[in-house]
C-alpha positions as CSV (number, residue, x, y, z in Angstrom):
1,M,134.3,91.5,167.1
2,P,132.9,87.5,166.7
3,D,129.5,87.0,168.6
4,S,131.0,83.4,169.5
5,G,133.0,85.1,172.5
6,S,130.3,87.1,173.6
7,W,129.4,84.9,176.4
8,V,132.6,85.5,177.9
9,R,131.7,89.0,178.6
10,R,129.0,87.8,180.7
11,L,131.0,86.0,183.4
12,S,130.9,88.2,186.9
13,P,131.7,87.8,190.3
14,S,129.7,86.8,193.4
15,A,130.0,90.3,194.9
16,P,130.4,93.7,193.3
17,V,133.0,94.3,191.4
18,E,134.2,96.9,193.1
19,E,134.9,94.8,196.1
20,F,137.8,92.8,194.4
21,E,141.6,94.0,193.8
22,P,143.6,92.6,191.3
23,D,146.8,91.2,191.9
24,C,148.0,91.0,188.2
25,L,149.8,93.9,186.9
26,P,147.5,97.2,186.0
27,E,148.5,96.8,182.8
28,T,147.4,93.5,182.8
29,W,144.0,94.2,184.2
30,N,143.5,97.7,182.0
31,R,143.8,95.6,178.9
32,T,141.8,92.8,179.9
33,V,138.8,95.3,180.9
34,A,138.9,97.3,177.7
35,A,139.0,94.0,175.7
36,I,136.3,92.2,177.9
37,G,135.1,94.5,180.4
38,V,135.7,94.8,184.1
39,G,132.7,92.1,185.4
40,P,134.8,89.4,183.7
41,A,137.9,90.8,185.1
42,A,136.7,90.8,188.4
43,W,135.5,86.7,188.0
44,V,138.7,86.0,187.3
45,V,140.2,87.6,190.2
46,E,137.6,86.1,192.3
47,L,138.4,82.4,190.6
48,S,142.2,83.2,191.5
49,D,140.7,82.6,195.6
50,S,140.2,79.0,194.4
51,L,142.5,78.3,191.2
52,A,145.9,79.4,192.8
53,P,146.0,77.0,195.7
54,L,146.5,74.2,193.5
55,A,149.5,75.7,191.7
56,L,151.1,75.2,194.5
57,D,153.1,72.2,196.5
58,P,150.5,70.5,199.0
59,E,153.5,70.0,201.3
60,I,154.2,73.3,201.9
61,G,153.6,74.2,205.8
62,P,151.3,76.5,206.9
63,A,154.7,79.1,207.4
64,R,154.4,79.9,203.7
65,R,151.3,78.9,202.6
66,D,149.7,82.7,202.6
67,E,153.3,84.3,201.2
68,A,153.3,81.6,198.3
69,L,149.9,82.2,197.2
70,A,150.3,86.0,197.3
71,E,153.4,84.8,194.9
72,V,150.7,82.6,192.6
73,R,148.0,84.8,192.3
74,P,149.1,87.5,189.5
75,T,150.4,84.7,187.7
76,T,147.2,83.1,187.6
77,Q,145.0,85.6,187.4
78,A,146.9,87.4,183.8
79,V,147.3,83.7,182.5
80,V,143.0,83.2,182.5
81,M,142.5,86.9,181.7
82,Q,144.6,86.1,178.3
83,A,142.4,83.0,177.3
84,L,139.2,85.1,178.0
85,V,140.3,87.4,175.8
86,A,141.9,84.8,173.2
87,L,138.6,83.2,173.6
88,D,136.6,86.2,173.1
89,Q,138.2,87.4,170.5
90,G,139.2,84.7,168.3
91,L,142.6,85.3,169.0
92,P,145.5,82.3,168.6
93,V,146.8,81.1,172.0
94,P,150.0,83.6,172.7
95,T,153.2,81.8,172.4
96,S,154.7,84.0,175.3
97,V,154.7,83.9,178.9
98,P,153.1,87.0,180.8
99,P,155.4,89.7,182.6
100,E,153.4,87.6,185.9
101,T,154.4,84.1,184.7
102,A,158.0,85.5,184.0
103,V,158.6,86.4,187.3
104,Q,157.1,83.2,189.1
105,I,159.7,81.4,186.8
106,A,162.5,83.5,187.9
107,R,161.6,82.6,191.3
108,A,161.4,79.0,190.8
109,V,164.9,78.7,188.8
110,R,166.4,80.7,191.9
111,R,164.9,78.4,194.4
112,R,165.9,75.2,192.6
113,V,162.1,73.9,191.6
114,P,162.7,71.9,188.4
115,V,160.0,72.8,185.4
116,A,158.5,69.1,185.4
117,T,157.1,70.3,188.9
118,I,155.9,73.8,187.6
119,L,154.3,72.0,184.7
120,K,152.5,68.9,187.0
121,Y,150.6,71.8,189.3
122,Q,149.8,73.7,186.2
123,R,148.2,71.0,184.6
124,T,145.9,70.5,187.8
125,S,145.2,74.1,187.6
126,H,144.1,73.9,184.2
127,A,141.8,70.7,184.6
128,Y,140.0,73.0,187.2
129,L,139.6,76.1,185.0
130,S,138.5,74.0,182.3
131,D,135.6,72.2,184.4
132,V,134.9,75.9,185.5
133,L,135.2,77.4,182.1
134,V,133.0,74.4,180.7
135,E,129.8,75.0,183.4
136,A,130.4,78.5,182.9
137,C,129.5,78.5,179.1
138,R,126.1,76.2,179.4
139,Q,125.1,78.2,181.8
140,L,125.5,81.4,179.6
141,V,124.9,80.6,176.6
142,P,121.5,78.9,175.1
143,P,121.1,75.6,174.6
144,E,120.8,75.7,170.8
145,E,124.2,77.5,170.7
146,Q,126.4,75.6,173.3
147,T,127.3,72.9,170.6
148,Q,129.1,75.5,168.8
149,Q,130.5,77.3,172.1
150,L,131.9,74.2,173.5
151,S,133.4,73.0,171.0
152,Q,135.3,76.3,170.4
153,L,136.0,76.7,174.2
154,S,137.6,72.9,173.3
155,R,140.0,73.4,171.4
156,L,141.6,76.8,173.6
157,L,141.6,74.9,176.1
158,V,143.8,72.0,174.5
159,D,145.7,74.9,172.6
160,H,146.0,77.1,175.7
161,V,147.6,73.8,178.0
162,S,149.8,72.7,175.0
163,G,151.1,76.1,174.1
164,F,151.9,77.8,177.5
165,S,153.7,74.6,178.9
166,L,155.9,75.2,175.9
167,A,156.1,78.9,176.7
168,C,156.9,77.9,180.2
169,T,159.4,75.2,179.3
170,A,161.5,77.8,177.0
171,A,161.1,80.9,179.1
172,F,162.4,78.2,181.9
173,I,165.3,77.4,179.7
174,V,166.3,80.8,179.4
175,E,166.1,81.9,182.5
176,E,168.0,79.0,184.2
177,Q,170.8,79.2,181.9
178,S,170.9,83.1,182.4
179,W,170.8,82.4,186.6
180,L,173.5,79.8,186.7
181,A,175.9,82.1,184.4
182,S,175.5,84.8,186.9
183,I,177.9,85.1,189.9
184,D,175.1,84.7,192.8
185,G,173.4,81.9,190.5
186,S,177.3,79.9,190.2
187,R,177.8,80.1,193.6
188,G,174.3,78.9,194.7
189,E,174.6,76.3,193.2
190,L,177.9,74.9,194.2
191,V,176.7,75.5,197.9
192,R,173.7,73.9,197.4
193,S,176.0,70.6,196.3
194,L,177.9,71.0,199.2
195,L,175.1,71.1,201.8
196,A,174.1,68.1,199.6
197,G,177.1,66.2,200.4
198,E,178.2,65.9,196.8
199,P,181.9,65.8,196.1
200,P,182.9,69.0,195.0
201,A,184.7,69.8,191.7
202,G,187.8,71.5,192.1
203,D,188.6,74.0,195.0
204,P,185.1,75.2,196.6
205,S,187.0,77.7,198.9
206,K,189.0,79.5,195.5
207,T,185.8,79.5,193.8
208,L,183.0,81.0,196.4
209,R,186.2,83.1,198.1
210,Y,185.2,81.9,201.9
211,D,187.4,79.2,203.4
212,L,185.6,76.2,204.2
213,S,188.4,73.8,206.3
214,N,190.6,74.4,209.1
215,R,187.4,77.2,209.9
216,T,184.6,77.3,212.7
217,H,181.4,78.3,210.9
218,V,178.4,79.9,211.8
219,G,175.3,79.3,209.7
220,L,172.4,82.1,209.4
221,V,168.9,82.3,207.7
222,L,167.4,85.4,207.2
223,R,163.9,85.9,206.1
224,R,161.6,88.9,205.5
225,E,157.8,88.9,204.7
226,A,157.5,89.4,200.9
227,R,155.0,92.1,201.8
228,D,157.9,94.2,203.4
229,D,159.2,97.1,201.0
230,D,162.6,96.1,201.4
231,A,162.2,92.2,201.5
232,S,165.0,91.9,198.3
233,H,167.6,89.2,198.7
234,E,170.0,92.4,198.1
235,A,168.7,93.9,201.5
236,L,169.1,90.8,203.2
237,A,172.4,90.1,202.5
238,R,173.2,93.6,203.6
239,V,171.8,92.7,206.9
240,A,173.6,89.3,207.1
241,A,176.8,90.9,206.5
242,A,176.4,93.6,209.4
243,L,175.3,91.1,211.3
244,L,178.3,88.7,210.8
245,T,180.7,91.8,211.3
246,R,179.2,92.4,214.6
247,I,180.2,89.2,215.9
248,G,183.8,89.3,214.3
249,A,183.0,86.7,211.4
250,T,186.9,86.6,209.3
251,G,185.0,85.4,206.6
252,Q,181.8,85.8,205.3
253,L,179.7,84.1,202.3
254,V,176.6,85.1,201.5
255,I,173.9,83.3,199.3
256,P,170.2,84.5,198.2
257,A,167.8,81.4,198.6
258,D,164.9,83.3,196.7
259,E,164.1,87.1,196.7
260,H,162.7,87.1,200.5
261,E,165.8,84.4,202.3
262,V,169.4,84.6,202.2
263,W,172.0,82.0,203.7
264,A,174.9,83.4,205.5
265,W,177.9,81.7,206.5
266,G,180.8,83.3,208.6
267,S,183.9,81.8,209.4
268,F,186.4,81.9,212.3
269,V,190.3,80.8,212.9
270,N,189.4,80.1,216.7
271,P,186.1,78.8,217.9
272,R,186.3,80.7,220.9
273,D,185.6,83.9,219.0
274,A,182.6,82.7,217.7
275,D,180.4,84.2,220.3
276,V,176.9,83.7,218.1
277,R,175.0,85.3,221.5
278,S,176.5,88.5,220.4
279,I,174.7,88.9,217.3
280,G,171.4,90.9,218.1
281,S,168.9,91.1,215.8
282,S,167.5,93.5,213.1
283,P,164.3,95.0,212.3
284,D,161.7,93.2,210.7
285,T,163.7,90.6,209.7
286,L,164.1,86.8,211.4
287,V,167.3,85.7,211.8
288,A,168.2,82.1,212.6
289,V,171.0,81.1,214.0
290,G,173.4,77.9,214.0
291,R,175.5,76.2,216.2
292,P,179.2,77.0,215.6
293,A,180.6,74.0,213.7
294,S,183.9,73.1,211.9
295,G,185.0,72.3,208.5
296,L,183.0,71.3,205.6
297,E,181.0,69.1,207.6
298,G,180.4,71.9,210.5
299,F,179.2,74.2,207.1
300,R,176.8,71.9,206.3
301,S,175.6,70.9,209.7
302,T,175.3,75.1,211.1
303,H,173.4,75.9,207.4
304,E,170.8,72.8,208.9
305,N,170.8,74.0,212.7
306,A,169.9,77.6,211.4
307,G,167.5,76.1,208.8
308,T,165.7,74.2,211.5
309,A,165.5,77.4,213.9
310,A,163.9,79.4,210.9
311,R,161.0,76.7,210.3
312,V,160.5,76.9,214.2
313,A,160.1,80.5,214.2
314,L,158.1,80.4,211.0
315,L,155.9,77.9,212.8
316,A,155.4,79.3,216.0
317,N,152.4,81.3,217.6
318,V,154.3,84.1,218.6
319,P,153.2,87.7,218.1
320,H,156.2,89.5,215.7
321,S,157.9,85.9,215.5
322,R,159.6,86.8,212.2
323,D,160.9,89.6,213.8
324,R,164.0,88.1,216.4
325,T,166.6,86.5,216.2
326,V,166.2,82.6,217.4
327,F,169.0,80.2,218.1
328,F,169.1,76.8,217.4
329,D,170.2,76.1,220.7
330,D,167.1,77.5,222.1
331,V,164.6,75.7,219.7
332,R,166.3,72.2,219.0
333,L,163.8,70.2,221.5
334,T,161.1,72.3,219.9
335,A,161.9,71.4,216.7
336,L,162.6,68.0,217.6
337,L,158.9,67.9,218.5
338,M,157.7,69.3,216.1
339,A,159.4,67.1,213.4
340,D,156.3,65.6,212.2
341,P,153.3,68.6,212.7
342,V,150.7,66.4,212.2
343,A,151.9,63.6,214.9
344,A,152.6,66.7,217.1
345,A,148.8,68.1,217.0
346,R,147.9,64.4,217.3
347,F,150.3,63.8,220.6
348,V,148.6,67.0,221.8
349,Q,145.2,66.3,221.4
350,D,145.4,63.1,222.8
351,E,147.6,63.9,225.6
352,L,145.6,67.1,227.1
353,G,142.2,65.8,226.2
354,A,139.7,68.6,226.9
355,L,142.4,70.5,229.0
356,G,143.8,71.2,225.1
357,G,140.3,73.7,224.5
358,P,140.8,77.1,223.4
359,R,138.9,78.3,226.4
360,E,141.8,76.3,228.8
361,A,145.1,78.7,227.7
362,V,145.1,80.1,231.1
363,L,144.9,76.7,232.9
364,R,147.7,75.3,230.9
365,E,149.9,77.9,231.3
366,T,149.2,77.2,235.1
367,V,150.2,73.6,235.0
368,R,153.0,74.1,232.9
369,V,154.9,76.8,235.1
370,Y,153.5,74.5,238.1
371,L,155.3,71.5,236.4
372,E,158.6,73.6,235.7
373,C,158.5,75.0,239.7
374,N,158.7,71.2,240.7
375,C,155.4,71.0,241.3
376,S,155.3,73.9,243.7
377,P,152.3,76.2,244.2
378,A,153.9,78.5,246.0
379,S,157.2,79.2,243.0
380,A,154.3,79.0,240.6
381,A,152.4,81.7,242.1
382,T,155.2,83.8,242.4
383,R,156.4,83.0,238.3
384,L,152.6,83.4,237.6
385,N,151.8,86.8,240.0
386,V,148.6,85.2,241.7
387,V,148.3,84.0,244.9
388,K,149.1,80.2,245.9
389,N,145.5,79.9,246.1
390,T,145.1,80.5,242.6
391,V,147.3,77.6,241.6
392,V,146.3,75.5,244.0
393,Y,142.4,75.6,242.3
394,R,143.8,76.0,239.0
395,I,145.7,72.7,239.5
396,R,142.7,70.8,240.9
397,R,140.5,71.9,238.1
398,A,143.1,70.7,235.1
399,E,143.1,67.5,237.1
400,E,139.4,67.2,236.3
401,L,139.8,68.2,232.7
402,L,142.8,65.3,232.3
403,G,141.0,62.6,234.1
404,R,144.5,62.3,235.9
405,S,146.8,63.8,238.2
406,V,149.9,66.9,236.7
407,K,152.2,64.6,238.7
408,E,151.9,61.7,236.1
409,Q,153.9,61.3,233.2
410,Q,155.2,65.0,233.8
411,G,157.5,65.2,231.1
412,M,155.1,64.2,228.0
413,L,152.4,66.7,229.7
414,W,155.1,69.1,229.9
415,S,155.8,68.5,226.1
416,A,152.2,68.7,225.3
417,L,151.8,72.1,227.0
418,H,154.6,73.4,225.5
419,L,153.5,72.8,221.6
420,A,150.1,74.0,222.4
421,E,151.5,77.1,223.8
422,T,154.1,77.3,221.1
423,F,152.2,76.8,217.9
424,D,148.6,77.2,216.4
425,L,148.8,73.2,215.8
426,A,144.9,73.3,214.3
427,D,146.7,74.6,211.3
428,A,149.8,72.2,211.5
429,S,148.5,69.9,208.6
430,H,151.6,69.9,206.6
431,P,155.6,70.4,207.8
432,A,157.2,73.9,207.2
């Protein structure tokens, strides 16, 4: 065992190692613990809380951020553990990616994330890791040995960045070729090109076994949490097929978007048969339903509707919002108001002022209901199940906080109240 790597074994987290639960595969954890000890392995788990977010697209919305972090942490931990073992034991950098990274690459291929995007975020993560390891080396290694140790660390980091990038690229190419050669992959690519408005080569209806012309289409987006036991796209595909059968679709098309989401379409010869309101729901599943529309353009628009409805539902500050069916027609105004979440949050803050405070939820609800009841205290009291004088008092108090009458610019005020009630706008830093 080379002494030069011994400082790696002195790495330790800021809390007791028992408090850290690894996200990587058990064999990765066990192999790392056996090679360099439980302290350094737990240190990697703690580091992943800071490292994993750097591997995410900064445009990812709050609705998917936690799920995306859960997807990234296993490969983040596995890669760093692999590097520490190589540094400690003087081993060459592996020429293949760990299993956790292979899973992440497969996920990226199915989502059609370019390999250049993956490598870009990997470079950001590697730069951060380099800084952390250099600082740790300086703290743990005696001054007279630091030059040698930092030189060794520098060589490993350079080799690791280049070697890991090459390994990722090779794994991506193999996975992409395999995916595109599969039935799901080839059909998915064709659907994405149709949704993008690209002219199809040949007859897409024949390839997809789904009639695109002279039919009315209803688009669905189904999604389950990654932590659900049955969140695979195969399970979601079965749910989609059952829902489309329930509303009498004569044709069905189901495409996996990733392992937790599917896109589906049902076709109808007679537009009047497309009774989307009878679709029902499925346990533990978000079902977003687009507006029925005809022809190839309708195929695109109803999917866009369903995607918009899904984004609104995922952003909604509503318990069990991902365990329900949401229709585009019910949320299209909300979707318009939330087209730019950052601007929407600013609008709410400017419009409500002190009324937007965390303790004023009851007052905001009262004002919203009051406006919806044509400013009738009696009608609002009935809806809120309170006495009329309570409504009058609350409205007066709300006007004090607003600094104006609630009857001024009622449309803008209602929109701000609706957004404040529906979304956690403090967390809406990015679009979904």
